[in-house]
N, C-alpha and C positions, 0 to 999 in steps of 0.2 A: 294271406300268406301264412304258412306254417313254419315255424322256426325249428331248426335242428340244434338241439343241445347235446353236446357230446359228454357222456359220463366217462371220466378218466380214472375210475376206481381200478380197472384192470392194469393201467399203466403203473399205478402205485403199487399194486400187488407184485408186479414184475420187478419194480425197483426194490422193494422190501426183501425179495428173495435172496438178494446178494448183499444186503446191509450197507449199501452205498447209494448215492444220489444219481443212479444211472439205470434207466433213463430219468432225465430231469423232469420232474412233474410239471413245474411251472413253464419250462420251455415247451413241453408237449402241448400244454393248454394253449399257449400263445400260437404255436404252430397250427393247431386245430382252427383257431380264429383266422389266421392268415389263409388257410385252406378253404375257408368259407363257413365254418360253423358259426351259428348266431347265438350260441350260449355254451357255457361250461357247467356241468353238473358234478357234484361230489357227494358221496354218502359215507361220511366218517362214522364208523361203528366203534363201540366201546373197546373192543380188543385191538383196534387200530391195525387190522391185518392188511388193509390197503391204504386208503387215505387216512392220514394221521390228523389229529386235532391241530398240530403245529403246522400242517400244510395250509390250512384254511386262511389264516391271515396273509401268508405269503402269496396265495392265489388272488385273494381279494385286492391286494395292492397292485396287481398286474393285469388281471383280466379286464378287458374293455367292453366285452359283449355282456349279455345277461348272465349273472352268476346265480346259480341255483344250488342251495344246500338242502339235501334230503336226509331224513332220519327219524328215529323214534324220539319223541319229545321228553327225554330225561332232563333233569335239572342241568346236568353238565352240557348237554346238547343245546339246550335253549340258551344257556349262558354264552356258548360259543357263537351261536347265530346272532344274538343280540349284539355281541361285541364286534362281529364281523359285518353286520349290516349288508347282507346279500340282497339282490333284487327280489329274490323269491325264496321262500322256505317251503319244501314239500314235506308234509308230515306223513309218516308211514307207521304202521302198527307193528313193525319188527320188534320183537324182544331181544335182549342181549343173547348172542350166540346163534342167531338166525343165519343160515347159509346165505340166503338171498330173500328178497321181498316175495312172498307167495300168497298174499291176500290183501284186500283192502280193509279200510276201517268199517266197523259196525257203527255207523254214525247215529244210529238210534240209541243203542246202549250207552255209548260214550259221548252223547251230545253235550251234556253239561261240561264235561272235562275239555272236550275240543273247543267249545265256545270260549272257555277261559283262556286256553292256549292261543287260539286264533286272535283274540283281542289283545293279548299281551304282545304278540309279534307285530300286529298291525299298529299298535300304539308307538312302535319303534320305527314305523315307516317301511315295514317289510310286507310284501305281498304274500299271501298264503295259498297253498294248494293242498287239498286232501287226497291221498291215495285211496282209491275206491273201486269197488266192483260195480258193474252195470246193473244195479238193482234199483228200480224206481223209488221205493220207500227210502232208501239210503241217500239217493240224490236229493230228495226233498229235505231229509234231515240234515244233509250237508249244508244246504242253503240256510237252514236255521242257525248254524254255527256262526254265520257271518263271513265264511271264507269267500275269497273272490273267485277261486278256481277249484276244479277237481282234476286229478290225474287218473285216468282210467288204467287199472291194472290189466294189461293186455296179455298176460301169460296164457290164460285159457283160449283167447282168440288165436294166438300163435299155434297152440297145440291142435286146436280143432280145424284150423285153416287147411291143414294138410288133407283132411278128410272131406270137409264140406264148407267151403268158404262162405257161402250164403248163410248157413246156420251159424257159423262162427261169428259173423258180424251182426247178427240180428239184434241181440240185447244191447250192444254198444251203439248201434244206429238209433234204436228207440230212445235210449237214455240221452244220446247226444241232442236230439230234437227236444227232449224234456229240458236239458240244461239251457238250450237256447231260449226256451219259453220263459224260464224263470230267472234268467240272467246270471248263469254260472259259466265262467270261461272253461275251456276244455284243453287239458293237456293229456298226454298218453305216454305209456312206457312199460317195457318189460318184454323181452323176446321179439321185439320188432326187428325185421331184417330185410334184406334186399328182395326176398321172395314175397313177403306179405305186407310190406309198408305201403306200396302204391294203392293197393285195394283198400286198405284201412283208410288212407287219406281221402280216397274217392267217395267213400261212404259215410264219413263223419263230418257233418256240416259244422263249421265254426271251429275246426281243430286249430288250436293256436300254437302248440308246441309239442314236439316229441323229444323224449330223453332216451338216447341209445348209447350203450357202452360196449357190452360184451360182443355183440355181433359186429360192430365197427372194428374192434380190435382183432377179431378173428379174420375178418375180410382183409384187413390191412396186411396180414401176413402174406397174402397172395398178390393184392393190388397195390399196396403201399398206402400210407395214411392219406396223402393228398388225394389220390384217385378215388379212394374209398369214400371220403367225405363228399366228393363231387358226385359219385354214384348215388349216395343217399339223398343229396339235395335234388337230384334229378327225379327220384321217386316221389318227392314231395311237390314237384313242379307240375301239377295236374290241374 
């Protein structure tokens, strides 16, 4: 079974645009769970343009499915994560000011640093996932950090899927088999949508979780949030 974790950053962005608590971020997260989501993801950035640091403890106290906090492991971010004790922390290499996540970790160059951060989080009982590109050498290096999971950065897959879906999935499929062989759990996220999600799921053995936000909120404008989450769950039921 592949879990669907709904990233609620765009809900927070909409809320922040008017300076009030509308839409209510916590209520939306709970509604997503009621509608079938098996997890909630947030990515608080330093400029707090969407999810704010103050949102995290409020969500932690209410979310009953898997709570995943993703972000760049700055001191402030790690303090927030350790204080909040989410089920999972996904480490991404975004620097302050990044518009969105657009690449995975170079786990070879940053292996020593990542090993330290992974150990620090795990010692607090938090499962760790590393945002990563489908590059075999980096998969092996990720394993050396001690992380339990990796999250494939699927932006390139989504971009290339339109032109040649078999070519788009090739590296991800190969690296997924590699992850299975060496004992790394597999998550995935970024630009997955109703057009490309089912094919990705069908070709990635052992896919444990997908984190989707932007596409779900865009589709919800037309289908409604409840129906949209059901449509995404259906794509994963293969």
